[in-house]
N, C-alpha and C positions, 0 to 999 in steps of 0.2 A: 835891717832884718826885722820882719814883722813878728810882733809878739803873738805868741800862740796862747789864746784864752783857754784856760782849763775849765772843764765842767766840774761843778761840785756834785759829787755823788752823794745822794742822801741815802742813808742806809734804809733798807726795806723795812726794818723794824720800826723806824720812825714814821714812815708812811702809814703803816698799819695802826700805830698809836694815834696818829692824828685823826684817822678816820673813826676810830673808836670814840675819841673825845668829841668829835663833831656830832656823833649820834647822841651824845648826852646833853647837848645844848639845844636851845630853841631856834637856832638859826636855820635849821633845815626844815622844809615844808613837810607837813604830815602826809603820810601816804593816804591816798584817796580810799574811802571806804568802798567795799565791794557791794553792789546792789544785792538786795535780798533775792533769793531765788524766786522766780515767779510761780505763783500757785494758780493752777488752771481754774478759771471762774466758771461756775455752772451757768448755762444759758438761762435767761429768765423764763419762767414757766409760760408755755404757750397759752395765750388767752383763747378759751373755747369760744367759737363763733356763736352768736345768738341764733336761736332757732326761730325761723319765720313762723308767725302765728296769725291766723285770720279769725275774726270774730263777727258773727252776724248780729247787727243791731236791729231790733224789731220795728223801729219807727224812723222815718226820714222826713225832716231832721229829727234828732232825738229830743225827747222831752227831758225835763230835769230828773225824772225818776230813772232814766236810762243813762245817767251821766257817768257812772263808775268807770267804765273802760277808758273814757276820755281823760278822766282824772289820773288813772293809772298810767296812761301813756304820757301825759304832760309831766307828771312827777317822777318818771323813771322807775315806777314800781314793777312794770313788766320786765324791763331790762335787768333789774336786780334779781329777777327770777330766771334769767337766761333766755328771755323771749324777745323777739324783735316784732314790735307792733307799731306801725306807722298809721297815719290817717287813712292811707289807702287800704290798710288791712282791716279797718273798721267798715265792714260792708253793710250799708244801710238798706233796709227793706221797707216795704209798704205794709208791714204787719208781722206779728209773731208767727202766724201760720206759714207765711212765705219764708221767713227765716228758718223755721223748723224744716221745711222742705229742702232748703239749701243745705242744711246740715245733714239731713238724712241721705241726700244724694252724694255726700262726700266732698262738697265744695268748701266746707268751713271746718275749722278745728273745733269751734264751739258756737252755739247760737243762743241768743237771748230770745225768749218767747214767753207769752202769757201761759199760764198753766193749763188752760182748757184744751188747746190743740195737742199739747203734750200728753195729757191724760187720755184724750180720745185716741191718739196714736198708740199709747200703751194698751188700751182696751182692744185694739185691733192687732196686737202683736207687732207693733211697728219697729222694734229693735232699737229704741232710743230711751235714754234715762236722764233725769236731772242730776246734776252734781253740785248745784248751788243755786243762788238766786240774787237778783239785784234788789228785789223788794218783796218781802213775803206778804205784806198787807196792802189792801186796796187803797187807792187815793184818787179814784175817778168819780165823776158825777154825771147824772143824766140831765142834760140841759135841753130846754124846750122853748118853743115860741110862746109869746104872750097869748093868753087865752086858754092855754092848756094848764089846768089847775090840779088835775088828779089823773091817776093812771088810766081810768076809764075813758078819759077824753082822748086817749091815743087811738081809739078804735078808728080804723081807716086812714090813719095819719102816716106820713112818710118818715121812716126810720133809716138814718144813714148808717150803713154797715160796709165793711170791706168785703166779706164773703161769709157764707153760712159756716159756722164752726169756728170763726175767728173771735177774738176777744170781745170786740164791741157788739157783735151779734149775740154772743152768749150773755153778756151783761144786759142787753136789751131784753132778752128772754127772761132773765131773772127779775127785771122790773115788771114786765107784763105778768109774770106768774104770781106776783103779790096780790093780784086781783083776779086770778083764774083765767087770764087771757093767754093767747098763744100767738105764735108767729103769723098764723093765718088771719089774725084779726087786724093786722097792720100791713102797710106796704113797705117792702124793703127797697131802698135806693142805694146803688153801689157808689161809695164815696171813698176816695183815697184818704189816708191819714191826714195829709196836708190840706185836704179839701173839706174837713169837718167844720172848721171855724168859718171859712168862706161860705159854705153851704148854709149854715145857720144865718149868717149875716145877710145873705142874699135871699133868705126865705125859700130856699130850694128843698130843704128838709125840715121836718118838725121836731125831731129829736136826734141828738148825737151824744155818744158817751165820750166825755172829754177828760184828759189829764188836767191836773189842777192849773198848770201854766197855760194850757189851751183855754181853759175856762176864763182866766183873767184876761187873756187876749181877746176872747169873744165879747166879754162884757165891756171892754174898753171901746169896742166898735159898735156894739148894739146893746145899750144898757137895759133895754126892756126884756131881754132874755131872762129866763129864770131857771133855777135848779128844781127839777121835779123830785129827784131822789139822790141822796148820797149812797153810793153803792156799798160803802162800809157799814151802813145801817141795814141795807136790804139783805146782804149776805155777810154777816159780821165776822165770820171766821174763814172767809174765802182766801185760799192761798193764791196769791196773784201771779207770781212770775218764776221763771226758772232759767238757768243756763243748762243747756242740754247737749248731749253728745250721743254718738252711735255706740251701742254696746260693744261692738268689736274693738273700739278704741280702748276700752277699759281692760282688754285682755293683753294689750301690748305694754310691756314695762316702760319703754321710752315714752310712749304716748301718755301713759298714766302720770309720769313725772312732769311732763309738760303741762298737763291739765291741773295737777296740784299746784304748780307754779302760777298758772292762770288764776285759780281760786284764791291763792295767797295774795296776789296783787290786787284782786277785786275787793277782798275783805279789807285789806289795808287802805285802799282808796275810799271805801265807804266809811271807815273810821275817820279818815282824814277829813271827809266832808262835814262831819259833825263838829270837828274841832277848828275848822278853818273857813268860817262863813264867807268872808270877803273874797278870798281866793277862789272858793267854789263858785260863788256868784259870777266872778269874772270869767271863769272857764265856761260856766253855763251860758253866759251871753255869747261867748265866742262860737259855741257849737250848736246851740238851739236856734240861734237867729232871732230870739225874742228880745224885746226891749228890757233894759235893766230893771225897771220897776216891776215888770211881769215876772222876771226871773227871781227877783228879791222876794216878792210875795209867795211865789211857789216854793222857794227854798225854805222860808220860815214855816210854811205849813207842813212841808215834808219832814223837816227836822223836828218840829214839835210833835208830830205824829209818830216819829220813829219809823218812817217808811223804809229807809234803806237798811239792809241787814248789816250787822256788825259781827255776827257769828255765822253758823252754817245757814240759818234762815229757812230750815226745812222741818218745822215741828210736825210730828206725826199727826197730832189731833187736827191741825189745820188742813193737812193734805187729805186725810180721810174724810173730813167734813166736805171738802171741795169735790172729792170723787162722788160722795153720796148726793150732793146737790146737783151735780151734772146728770146723774140718773134721774133725779126728781124733776128737773126741768126739761128732760127729754133729749139731752145731748148725747147720752150713752144708754144703750139698752141695758136693762137690769141684769141680763144673763152675761153681759160682757164687762161687768164692773171689775176694774183692776184692783189689785192690792197696793198698799204703800210700797212694798218691796219691788213691785213691777214698775213703779213710777220713779223711784228715787234710789240713788246709790250715795249714801252719806260718807263713805270711807275717805274720799279725796278731801272733802271739806274738813274732816277730822284731822287729817295729816297737815292740812294748811294751818289750822288753828294751833297745832303744836309748833309749827315754824314761827307763829306770831306770839307765842308765849301763853296761849290758852284763851279761854272764853272771856268776854266782858260780861260782868254780872253787876247786880245792884241797881239796875234801872228797869222798870217794867216794860220799857220800849224795846229792849234789846232782844233780837232773835238771831 
């Protein structure tokens, strides 16, 4: 007869006690911690797209005096102000007068130009104003062929100009006026900016107004050329250049802010140029197309003379002097003489200087 195994019945109370004791020992794995409730993350702020911005450069290729926008582009100063400026956005012209026309027609956000066509345009109610400058002071020279030793020797000679009313024509008038001569006493020959040095070297013109780097390039090719006059001696307080815009742009709040950003980047670039000689020279070689020794000499002359502006660069006394001189040499009729306020709007440069921490002072070169 098979034995019947009996099951041992464990009292329920003992089972409960065992479970309670097990909970007090380390033998049982700890319950897994619950993940912290997820906190919704704010999306990263949307990066504002850069505003495309086009700039008229008055000389092609640029001279060292025109270098600031190239520096601002290379160093990211435009981008820091919310502006998109590429090499294609730097539109190079064959003179400041052409750049001014491009701006007046609405094809540019801002144009670099010499002051003379701007002042002439203001005298004619042209609807344009200067908001800054790349160089308030002159740094150009009147270079002539050997045998021309005084201004009077220019009578009947060939003067290379771009067009009447352009910078080099007005500067030639200023030289002639020192001896009571006029445009009718010489022959004007149309020469592109890039053709001034070749024109002198090939003896196709007798006088050209050259930027300092152009002068060094010309002398390297034809050492018997000579300087007839330094224009900073002929018209010592002449206000040389401007960045100009259409007056209608100044009435649009968004346009104004873009223009303030532009001037901020330009002033920062020009301050950079004084403090970073080697890098400025390297960028100068890249964009001017001149040899390094020419660029180096030009840089040293321009820096020593304080030619690039580090503040607003629009002193009233220089601008009023230049307006009066243009009347004197016949570029503007006396009854059309404009005022400082008709030529310049300094408010954007003032705002740009606030962004940069204020004016640089303590050096007589600084404008």
